[in-house]
N, C-alpha and C positions, 0 to 999 in steps of 0.2 A: 374326404372332401370332394364330393361328386361335382361340385360347381366349378372346380378348378380344372382347366384343360391344358393341353400341351402348348397351345398358342399363347396362353397367359404366361407360362414359364419362359418361353422363348422371347416374348416381348420384354419382360422384365430383365432377363439375362442380357439381351442386346443393349438396352439402355444403360444398365449398370456397368457393363464392360466398356462401352464407349464414353460414358459420362456425358452423353449428348443424345437428345431425342432425334435430332436431325440425322446424325450419322447412323444411329440405330435404324431409323426409318429407311435410309438408303440401303442398308444391308438387307433388311427384311422385304424391301420392295413395297412399302405402304406409305401413306401420308403421315406427316408429323402429327397432325391433329388427331388422326384415328389411333395412332400409337399412344399418344398421351392419354386419350380417353380409355384405351384398353388397360393401360397400366394403373390408372386411377381406379378403375372398376375392380381390378385385381386386388388392389390394396383394400378397397372397401369390403370385398368378400372375405379377405383374410382378417380384417379388423385391425390391421397394423399399418404404420407408415414405413415403406421400404426405401423411399427416396426423399432427399431434401432438394427442393427446386427453388431456383431464383431465376430472374430474367436472363442471367448470364451463365449459369452453371447448374449442373446436376451432380449430386453426390449420394452415395448410399448411406442410410442410417446404420446404426450398429446391427440391428436385426437384418436389414437388407444386405449388408456385407456378409453376415454369417450365412444367409440363404444363398448368396451368390457362390460362396466358397463350396458349399455342399452341392449346389445345383449344376455348376459348370461341368464337372467330370461326368455327371449322370447324363446330361444332354449330349455331350460328345460321344459317350458310349452308345447312347440310343441311335444317334445319327450314323455312327459307324456300323452298328448292327443292321440297321435298315438298309444301308447302302449295300452291304454284303448280301442280304436277302434279295434285294431288288435286282442286283446285277450278277449275282453268283460269285462264288469264291474265286473262280478262275478268271473272271473279267474284272480287272481292277479299275474302279471308277469312283468318282466323287471329288471332293475338294480336300486338299492337304494344305494346312496353314503352318508355316514355319516362321519363328521369330529369330532374327540373327542380326548381329552388328554389320556395318557396311563391309568390312573386310571379309567376314565369313560369308556374307551374301554373294560377294564377287567370286569367292572360291566355289560356292555351290553353283553359280551360273556358269562358271568355266568348266568345272570337272564333273558335276552331277546332273544338272538340269538337262543338257542336251540328250544324254543317254536315257534319262528317266522319261522325259516327255516323248521321245521317239518310241520307247518301249511300251509306254502306257498312255496312249493318246486320249483316253477318256477321263483322265485325271486333270483337274484344274489346280495348278500349283500356285499358291499364294504366299510369297515371301515378304515379310514385313521387316524392313531394315531400320533399326534404331539403336542408339548407343546404350540406353538404360537397360538394366537387368529387370525382367518382368517375371511375374508368376504365370507361367505358360498355361497352367490349368485354369486359373481364375479368369484369364483373359482370352480363353477360347482357342489356344493354339494346340496343334497336335504334337509339336516338338519345338525345341529351341536349339541354339548353338551358343556355347560359351567356353571359356577356358576350362580345361579338365579339372584343375584344382578348385574351381568354384562350383562344380556340379554337386548338388546335395547327394549324400550317400544313398538315399532311398530311391534315386532315379537311375534309369538305365542310361549309360554313357557309351557312345560309339565314337571312337577316334576319327578325326578328319585329317588325313594327310600326314600324320606322324608328328614328331617333335619339331618345335620351332625355337627360335631364340630372338630376343630383343637385342638390337645392336645400335651403337652410336655411330653416326655418319656425318660427314661434312664435305663441302666442295673443296677442290684443290685451291681455289682462289681464297676461300676463308682460311684454310690452313696455312697458306703462304703468308697471309697477313698476321694471323694470331698464333700460329704454332699448333702442335697437336698435344692433347693431354696424355700424360704417361700413366696416370692413375685416376680413378674416379674422383678423388678429392680435388684434382686439378681442374675439374669442371667449374668449380667456384670462380675461377678466373676467366671463364669463357662466356661468350654470348650463346645461350641455349634457346632452343625452340621448345617451349614448355607445352605439355598436354593438359587440357582441361577435361576432366571426367564429367559424365552426365550429371553427377551430383553437384557439380560446380567446383569441387575441390581440384587442386592441381596434382597430377601424378608425380610421385617421387620415383626417380630412376633407380632401379634395383640392379646391383651387380654382385657377382660372387666369383671367388677364385679359391678353390680348395675349401678350407674351413672358414674362409673369410667372406662375410656378407656385409654389404653396405647399401643404404638407401639415401640418395642425394636429392635434396630439394634444390634443384638447379636454378641459377639466376637467368633472367632473360626478359626482354621487353615484349616478345611475341608469344602468344598462347593460341593454340589451335585444338580442335576436337576431332580431327580426322587424320589418320596416318598418311594417306596419299597426299594431303595438303602439306603435311610436315615434310615429306620427302621433297615436294616441289620447292618449299621454302629453303630447305638445305641446299638443293641444286642451285638456287638463286643466290647463294652466299649469305643468307640471313642468319646463319649460326649452325650449331650442332643439333641434330635431331636424334631421337631415340625411338626406334620403330621396329615392328616385326620384320625380320629379314626379307620375307617375300616382297614386301612393298618397295624395298630399296634394291633388290637384286639386279634389275635391269640397269639402273644407274651406276651400280658398282661395276658391273661387267663392262660398260662402255666408258668408264672413267669419269663420269660426271660427279660421282661421289667416291669418297675413300672411307674404308672401315677403320674405326678407332676402338681401342681398348678390347681387342678381340679376345685376349686371354681372360678377360673379366665377363665374358658373355657366353656361358655354357648353354646348351640346349635344354629344354624342359618339355614336359607333356603339353601338347598344343591344344587345339580346339576339339570339342566333342559335340556331336549331335546328341541331345538327351530328351527323354520322354518318361512319362510315369510308368513305373513298374506294376502298379496295382490296377491299371486300366486294361480293358480289352484293347489290343493293338489293331486298329483298322487296316484293311487290306492295302490302301494307298501308302500308309506309313511303313508297313512291312516291306512293300516293294521299294520304297525310297531308301530304307535302311540297307537293303540288299545292294542297291547301286552305290550308296555311300561306302560300304565295305569294299566293294569291287574297285571303285575309283581311288579310294585311299590307298589300297594295296598297290595299285599301278603307280601312283605318285611316289610312294615310298621306294618302290623298286627302281624307279628312274632317277631318284635323287642321289 
């Protein structure tokens, strides 16, 4: 199909990923109207509709979604290859896009980004922080961060900072008034700060002790979707929170919070940086992985 060029493919891919002509136009540095015209002309040359358009939204058709799934890794591979040819394998340059939740993004900013950006000044590091799990290949990311247990088996997973644990915490003032739970089941009689997942569902607090495992749908009038906010709420005496330990560590150390049900909170494999095993790994990602491994080892040794 000699009438299809790289610009056509990149234009469609950007609109399909962003589900928006305006955001895609901003990414590509073109006008919205010219991008809309280019995509429509691309559809006409192919003889198929790739996008459903309304005045308020854009969505891929079934054929369009299938094309996006096949096209995204190919475009990423091509960009990475051209970057290496353009800059040379020894000069790491280009853009590196990472998808991570807010907590993981903070970890990367504290432990990885300073070293990486100092070491590789020609790389633009783009970290997108959101709670939902995304398909990093389809949405144009080089890598993502999620809990190790949720990384698909066909992807490469690089540990970030070692094992972690979720812990229940509350303020001394709350515990003075309500008492401390002795078992996870006791939480049913407490005011808990519940967590809302990106799907809209509420997270069931999971505890284990030896062979015993339990998941509690805790009661509570307050629901939040950010661990840092949950820690703040617990410090303010609004109830018991259940969060990754690093978020509560400072407040535990200075006495603003107290640790509950510790023997029911064993550590487990924590976060991982993950990326596709079947793709060519671009130089910026290779360099980023090297710093992640280096900094993760330092964090583990110091903990």
